[in-house]
C-alpha positions as CSV (number, residue, x, y, z in Angstrom):
1,M,-36.5,12.2,15.6
2,S,-33.8,12.2,13.0
3,D,-32.2,9.2,11.2
4,Q,-29.5,8.8,14.4
5,P,-29.4,5.9,16.3
6,V,-31.0,7.0,19.9
7,L,-29.4,7.4,23.1
8,L,-32.1,6.8,26.5
9,V,-30.6,8.9,29.6
10,V,-32.7,7.9,33.0
11,Y,-31.7,12.0,34.0
12,D,-32.0,12.8,37.5
13,A,-28.8,14.4,39.9
14,G,-25.9,13.2,38.7
15,S,-22.5,13.3,37.4
16,L,-22.9,15.3,34.3
17,A,-24.0,18.3,32.9
18,P,-26.9,18.1,30.0
19,T,-24.0,20.0,27.9
20,R,-21.8,17.9,28.3
21,L,-24.0,15.0,27.4
22,A,-25.0,16.8,24.2
23,E,-21.5,17.1,22.9
24,A,-20.8,13.4,23.5
25,A,-23.5,12.6,21.2
26,R,-22.7,14.8,18.5
27,R,-19.3,13.3,18.6
28,A,-21.0,9.5,18.8
29,G,-23.7,10.6,16.2
30,C,-26.6,10.1,18.1
31,A,-29.8,11.6,19.0
32,L,-30.5,12.1,23.4
33,V,-33.9,11.6,24.3
34,F,-34.4,12.2,28.6
35,V,-36.2,9.8,30.4
36,T,-37.0,12.4,33.5
37,A,-38.2,10.4,36.5
38,G,-40.3,12.8,38.5
39,T,-38.2,13.8,41.2
40,D,-38.6,17.7,41.5
41,H,-35.0,18.0,39.9
42,A,-35.8,16.7,36.7
43,R,-39.0,18.6,36.6
44,E,-36.9,21.7,37.2
45,M,-34.2,20.6,34.7
46,I,-36.9,19.6,32.0
47,P,-37.0,22.9,30.0
48,T,-33.1,22.7,29.8
49,L,-33.2,19.0,28.7
50,R,-35.3,20.2,25.7
51,T,-32.5,22.3,24.1
52,V,-30.5,19.3,23.5
53,G,-32.9,16.7,22.9
54,T,-36.3,15.2,23.6
55,V,-38.0,14.1,26.4
56,V,-40.0,11.3,27.8
57,D,-41.4,12.5,31.4
58,M,-42.2,9.4,33.7
59,A,-44.0,11.7,36.0
60,D,-47.4,10.8,34.0
61,R,-46.6,7.4,33.0
62,T,-46.6,3.8,34.4
63,E,-43.3,2.4,34.0
64,E,-45.1,0.1,31.3
65,E,-46.4,3.2,29.5
66,T,-42.9,4.7,29.5
67,V,-41.6,1.3,28.2
68,T,-44.4,1.5,25.3
69,A,-43.4,5.1,24.5
70,L,-39.6,4.1,24.1
71,K,-40.5,1.2,22.1
72,A,-41.5,3.4,19.4
73,L,-38.3,5.6,19.4
74,A,-36.5,2.5,18.5
75,P,-33.4,3.3,21.0
76,A,-29.9,1.6,20.2
77,G,-28.5,2.5,23.9
78,I,-29.5,3.6,27.2
79,V,-27.6,5.1,30.3
80,T,-28.0,6.9,33.9
81,F,-25.8,9.1,35.3
82,S,-27.5,9.2,38.6
83,E,-26.9,7.2,41.3
84,F,-31.0,7.1,42.2
85,Q,-31.7,5.9,38.8
86,I,-29.3,2.9,38.1
87,A,-32.4,0.4,39.4
88,V,-34.7,2.2,37.1
89,T,-32.8,2.2,34.0
90,V,-31.9,-1.4,34.5
91,R,-35.4,-2.0,34.3
92,L,-36.1,-0.4,31.3
93,A,-33.0,-1.8,30.1
94,A,-34.3,-5.5,29.9
95,A,-37.7,-4.5,29.2
96,L,-36.3,-2.8,26.0
97,G,-33.7,-5.3,25.4
98,L,-30.3,-3.3,25.3
99,R,-27.4,-3.5,27.1
100,Y,-26.6,-2.3,30.5
101,H,-26.2,-3.5,33.9
102,S,-27.9,-7.0,34.1
103,P,-31.3,-7.6,36.8
104,A,-29.6,-10.4,38.5
105,D,-26.3,-8.0,39.1
106,V,-28.2,-4.6,40.3
107,A,-28.8,-5.6,44.0
108,A,-25.4,-6.0,44.1
109,I,-24.1,-2.8,42.3
110,T,-26.6,-0.8,44.5
111,H,-26.0,-2.5,48.3
112,K,-22.9,-2.0,49.4
113,D,-23.2,-5.4,52.1
114,L,-24.2,-7.5,48.6
115,Q,-21.1,-6.0,47.1
116,R,-18.7,-6.9,49.8
117,E,-20.1,-10.3,49.3
118,R,-19.3,-10.5,46.0
119,F,-15.9,-9.2,46.4
120,A,-15.1,-12.1,48.9
121,E,-16.3,-15.0,46.5
122,A,-14.3,-13.5,43.6
123,G,-11.3,-13.4,45.6
124,V,-11.2,-9.4,44.9
125,D,-11.1,-8.1,48.6
126,A,-12.5,-9.3,51.7
127,V,-13.6,-6.9,54.7
128,R,-15.5,-8.1,57.8
129,F,-18.8,-6.2,58.1
130,R,-22.3,-6.9,59.3
131,T,-25.9,-5.3,58.2
132,V,-28.1,-3.7,61.1
133,T,-31.6,-2.8,60.6
134,S,-32.3,-2.0,64.0
135,P,-29.8,-0.4,67.1
136,E,-30.7,-3.8,68.8
137,Q,-28.6,-5.8,66.0
138,T,-25.3,-3.5,67.5
139,D,-23.7,-5.7,69.9
140,E,-23.9,-8.6,67.8
141,A,-22.7,-6.9,64.9
142,L,-19.3,-5.4,66.5
143,A,-18.7,-9.1,68.2
144,Y,-18.0,-10.0,64.6
145,V,-16.4,-6.8,63.0
146,G,-14.8,-5.3,66.1
147,L,-13.0,-1.9,66.5
148,P,-12.3,0.2,65.1
149,A,-15.0,0.0,62.7
150,I,-16.5,2.6,59.8
151,I,-20.9,3.0,60.0
152,K,-22.2,3.7,56.4
153,P,-25.9,3.1,54.9
154,V,-26.2,0.1,52.8
155,V,-27.7,2.3,50.5
156,G,-26.4,5.6,49.7
157,A,-24.2,8.0,48.1
158,S,-22.0,11.2,49.1
159,S,-20.8,10.2,52.7
160,R,-24.5,10.7,53.9
161,N,-24.4,9.5,57.7
162,T,-21.3,8.0,57.3
163,R,-18.6,8.1,60.3
164,A,-15.6,5.8,62.0
165,V,-16.0,4.6,65.8
166,T,-13.6,3.2,67.8
167,T,-15.3,2.7,71.3
168,E,-18.6,0.4,71.8
169,Q,-20.2,3.6,73.6
170,E,-19.8,5.4,70.0
171,C,-21.2,2.8,68.2
172,H,-24.4,2.4,69.7
173,A,-24.5,6.6,69.8
174,A,-23.9,6.4,66.0
175,I,-26.2,3.4,65.3
176,A,-29.3,4.8,67.3
177,E,-28.5,8.1,65.8
178,C,-28.7,6.5,62.0
179,F,-32.5,5.2,63.2
180,D,-33.6,8.0,65.2
181,A,-36.9,9.8,63.1
182,A,-36.9,12.4,65.8
183,G,-32.8,13.5,65.8
184,G,-33.1,15.7,62.8
185,G,-30.6,13.9,60.4
186,P,-31.2,11.6,57.5
187,V,-33.0,7.9,58.6
188,E,-31.5,5.2,57.4
189,T,-33.4,1.6,57.1
190,A,-30.0,-0.2,56.8
191,V,-26.5,0.5,57.9
192,M,-23.4,-1.4,57.7
193,I,-20.9,-1.6,60.5
194,E,-17.5,-2.5,58.3
195,E,-13.7,-3.3,59.6
196,L,-12.2,0.1,59.6
197,L,-9.8,0.2,56.6
198,L,-6.8,2.4,57.6
199,G,-5.2,4.4,55.6
200,R,-1.4,4.9,55.3
201,P,0.4,7.7,56.7
202,T,-0.2,10.8,54.1
203,E,1.0,14.2,54.2
204,A,-1.8,16.8,53.9
205,P,-3.4,18.0,51.7
206,W,-3.4,14.6,49.7
207,G,-5.8,11.5,50.9
208,D,-5.2,8.3,51.9
209,Y,-7.4,7.0,49.2
210,I,-8.3,7.6,45.7
211,A,-10.8,6.5,42.7
212,V,-10.4,5.0,39.1
213,D,-13.3,5.1,36.7
214,C,-13.7,2.3,34.3
215,V,-15.4,1.2,31.4
216,A,-16.8,-2.7,31.1
217,D,-18.0,-4.2,28.1
218,G,-18.0,-8.2,28.8
219,D,-14.7,-9.1,30.3
220,D,-12.9,-5.9,28.9
221,V,-12.8,-3.8,31.7
222,R,-10.4,-0.6,31.3
223,P,-9.7,2.5,33.2
224,V,-11.0,5.8,32.1
225,F,-9.5,8.4,34.5
226,V,-8.1,8.4,38.2
227,T,-9.1,10.9,41.0
228,S,-6.5,11.2,43.2
229,K,-8.2,12.5,46.5
230,F,-7.8,15.1,48.8
231,A,-7.9,14.2,52.9
232,L,-11.2,14.1,54.5
233,A,-12.9,16.1,56.5
234,E,-13.9,15.0,60.1
235,P,-16.0,13.1,60.4
236,F,-15.8,11.3,57.1
237,R,-16.5,13.6,54.2
238,E,-15.1,14.3,51.3
239,R,-12.9,17.3,50.0
240,G,-12.8,16.8,46.6
241,G,-10.3,15.3,44.0
242,Y,-7.6,16.2,41.4
243,G,-6.0,14.3,37.9
244,G,-4.5,14.2,35.3
245,F,-1.6,12.6,37.2
246,S,-1.5,11.5,40.8
247,F,0.8,12.6,43.7
248,V,0.9,8.4,44.3
249,S,3.7,6.4,42.4
250,E,3.2,4.8,39.4
251,E,3.3,1.6,40.7
252,D,0.5,2.1,43.3
253,E,-1.5,3.6,39.9
254,R,-0.9,0.4,38.5
255,A,-2.0,-1.7,41.3
256,V,-5.4,0.8,42.1
257,R,-6.3,0.6,38.9
258,D,-5.9,-3.4,38.6
259,L,-7.7,-3.9,41.7
260,A,-10.8,-1.1,40.4
261,C,-11.2,-2.8,37.1
262,R,-11.2,-6.4,39.1
263,A,-14.1,-5.4,41.6
264,V,-16.0,-3.8,38.3
265,G,-15.9,-7.2,36.7
266,A,-16.9,-9.0,40.1
267,L,-20.4,-6.9,39.8
268,N,-20.6,-7.7,36.0
269,I,-21.3,-4.1,35.2
270,H,-22.1,-3.0,31.8
271,G,-20.5,0.7,31.1
272,V,-19.0,3.4,33.3
273,A,-18.4,2.6,36.9
274,D,-16.7,4.2,39.5
275,V,-14.3,2.3,42.1
276,E,-13.1,4.0,45.6
277,I,-10.2,2.4,47.0
278,K,-8.4,2.8,50.2
279,L,-4.2,2.9,50.1
280,T,-3.5,0.9,52.8
281,A,0.4,-0.1,54.3
282,D,-0.5,-3.4,52.7
283,G,-1.5,-2.2,49.7
284,P,-4.9,-1.0,47.9
285,R,-8.3,-2.2,49.2
286,V,-11.8,-1.6,47.8
287,I,-13.9,1.0,49.6
288,E,-16.8,0.5,47.4
289,V,-18.3,0.9,43.8
290,N,-20.9,3.1,42.1
291,G,-22.1,1.8,38.9
292,R,-21.6,5.1,37.1
293,L,-19.6,7.8,36.7
294,G,-18.0,9.6,39.6
295,A,-18.4,13.2,40.4
296,W,-16.5,15.5,38.7
297,V,-14.6,12.8,36.8
298,D,-15.9,14.3,33.1
299,D,-14.8,17.9,34.5
300,L,-11.7,16.6,36.0
301,A,-10.2,14.7,32.9
302,V,-11.5,17.1,30.2
303,R,-9.7,19.9,32.0
304,S,-6.4,17.9,32.8
305,G,-6.7,17.1,29.0
306,T,-6.6,13.2,30.1
307,S,-9.5,11.9,28.4
308,D,-13.3,12.5,27.6
309,P,-15.3,10.4,30.0
310,A,-18.7,11.8,28.8
311,Y,-17.9,10.1,25.3
312,V,-16.9,7.3,26.8
313,A,-19.9,6.5,28.7
314,V,-22.0,7.4,25.4
315,A,-20.4,5.3,23.1
316,A,-19.9,2.2,25.7
317,A,-23.6,2.7,25.7
318,L,-24.0,2.4,22.0
319,G,-21.6,-0.4,21.6
320,L,-19.7,2.3,19.6
321,P,-15.1,1.9,19.9
322,Y,-13.3,3.9,22.6
323,E,-10.0,4.7,23.6
324,T,-8.9,4.7,27.4
325,P,-5.4,6.5,28.6
326,G,-2.7,4.9,30.4
327,I,-0.7,6.6,33.3
328,K,-0.1,10.6,33.0
329,K,3.0,11.6,34.5
330,D,2.7,15.2,33.4
331,G,0.8,18.5,32.1
332,P,-1.9,20.1,34.2
333,I,-3.7,19.3,37.0
334,A,-6.8,19.9,37.3
335,F,-8.6,20.5,40.8
336,H,-12.2,20.4,42.5
337,Y,-12.0,21.4,46.0
338,L,-15.2,21.1,48.5
339,I,-15.1,23.6,51.2
340,V,-17.1,21.8,54.0
341,P,-18.3,22.8,56.8
342,P,-17.2,22.0,60.4
343,A,-18.6,19.1,62.1
344,G,-20.0,21.1,64.7
345,A,-21.8,23.5,62.4
346,R,-25.5,24.2,62.8
347,S,-26.4,26.8,60.6
348,V,-24.5,29.2,57.9
349,R,-24.5,32.6,59.9
350,G,-22.9,34.8,57.3
351,I,-20.8,35.1,54.1
352,R,-18.5,37.9,52.4
353,N,-15.3,38.3,50.9
354,V,-16.2,35.4,48.5
355,T,-13.8,37.6,46.1
356,A,-10.9,37.2,47.8
357,L,-11.5,33.0,46.7
358,R,-11.8,34.0,43.2
359,R,-8.5,35.7,43.4
360,L,-6.2,33.0,44.5
361,P,-3.8,32.2,42.4
362,N,-4.8,28.8,40.0
363,V,-8.5,29.5,40.9
364,D,-10.6,29.7,38.1
365,R,-14.1,29.6,39.5
366,V,-15.8,29.8,42.7
367,T,-19.5,28.4,43.5
368,V,-21.0,29.0,46.8
369,L,-23.6,26.4,47.3
370,V,-25.6,27.8,50.0
371,E,-27.0,31.1,51.5
372,P,-26.6,33.0,55.0
373,G,-28.9,31.3,57.1
374,A,-29.1,28.0,55.8
375,P,-28.5,25.2,58.0
376,A,-25.5,23.2,58.2
377,D,-25.4,19.5,59.2
378,W,-22.5,17.1,58.2
379,R,-24.7,14.1,58.5
380,I,-26.3,14.7,55.1
381,G,-22.9,14.6,53.2
382,A,-22.5,15.9,50.1
383,R,-25.4,18.1,50.3
384,G,-24.2,20.3,52.9
385,N,-21.2,21.4,51.1
386,T,-20.8,25.5,51.2
387,A,-18.6,25.8,47.9
388,A,-16.7,24.2,45.2
389,V,-13.5,25.5,43.8
390,T,-12.1,24.5,41.0
391,G,-8.9,25.4,38.7
392,T,-5.3,24.2,37.6
393,A,-2.2,23.8,38.8
394,A,1.1,23.3,36.8
395,S,2.6,21.0,40.0
396,H,1.6,18.8,43.0
397,E,3.6,21.7,44.7
398,E,1.6,24.4,43.8
399,L,-1.7,22.5,43.9
400,A,-0.8,22.3,47.9
401,R,0.2,25.6,48.1
402,T,-3.1,26.3,46.3
403,V,-5.6,24.6,48.8
404,A,-3.7,26.0,51.8
405,A,-4.6,29.3,50.6
406,I,-8.5,28.4,50.0
407,E,-8.5,27.0,53.3
408,S,-6.8,30.5,54.8
409,V,-9.2,32.7,53.6
410,E,-12.0,33.9,55.8
411,W,-15.1,34.1,54.2
412,I,-18.0,32.5,55.5
413,E,-19.2,32.5,59.7
414,Y,-21.1,29.4,61.1
415,A,-23.2,29.4,63.7
416,Y,-22.6,26.4,66.6
417,E,-26.1,26.5,68.4
């Protein structure tokens, strides 16, 4: 290990590639130590991680043994970009005396129902909700929340098992499916029934929600990047986002940024966080906060020339200075568009003519995420996406035409039974 300060990165599937972390580390003048958590993804990535840093594998160690090994490296900071490793990172940070989210706040950061309680207590936002741990609690929860409502896991990411319901029958069926181990979908231990925040009318392909990634150091909470969203796919699946300037007005963006920073402050987050916000007729409302960098955020920010979220995250973890941008209203618009299977699809029957997607104007890259014969299931959320299309556009009008062109290409066939 060199004389550079050491940054611990608790590594798992997440929102930042090791190559981007290496670039940020070089700019910050630090050495990377990847703490791998023993998951299949982390194990597969160890050879790659070793090309840009040192690896400390937790798979054959207790957490106490891991702490001992990490103490010997005299780390200066710690961070994770994986939703699945936030709680582990909190424990390691506390044991090593490093700044990160506090153990007292981790439950609220990672549990959507406790987030709602924090937001209400802080006067940030108030939404009717109830937590349900078995189908038998549905009637009582629904009587309090009312309809329409949205059902989502208390702990989770990527729109897994998330859907809106408008009738009691739909709600009962959806809740039962979430807890049904024989149903073939992901099984939950706790879900929320929450009042549905109704988005204001929004012209396709734009979404009625938006995300703001923020950086927090005590009371200093600042926006790093705004990711505008595309319209959701049924029932509640993300189609991706774009930036660096939004289709929404500057006034709306200022309101969204302010609300996002207040939500992050209410959770006492340290470092980077991703806030999703609904654009309603009555103003912006908080959907949820994720205590790590949002998906695609770093890529969109860099390609649009807006900011450098990877460096900001590294600098915040090490206590180094960083800069954050103001509202941007010109320049290239970078996009990350997701192609998702129809809600009724059961498998991928065939893939052809991907070249037609790659030849579209403004498209730089097409990443096919499935193979013929792969199952298709909307309930698993983002893990079921069929492809990701990235590129840049010069205007919102040009981007809208690009999205329409992407959707018009016949390149994949689904089976429905």
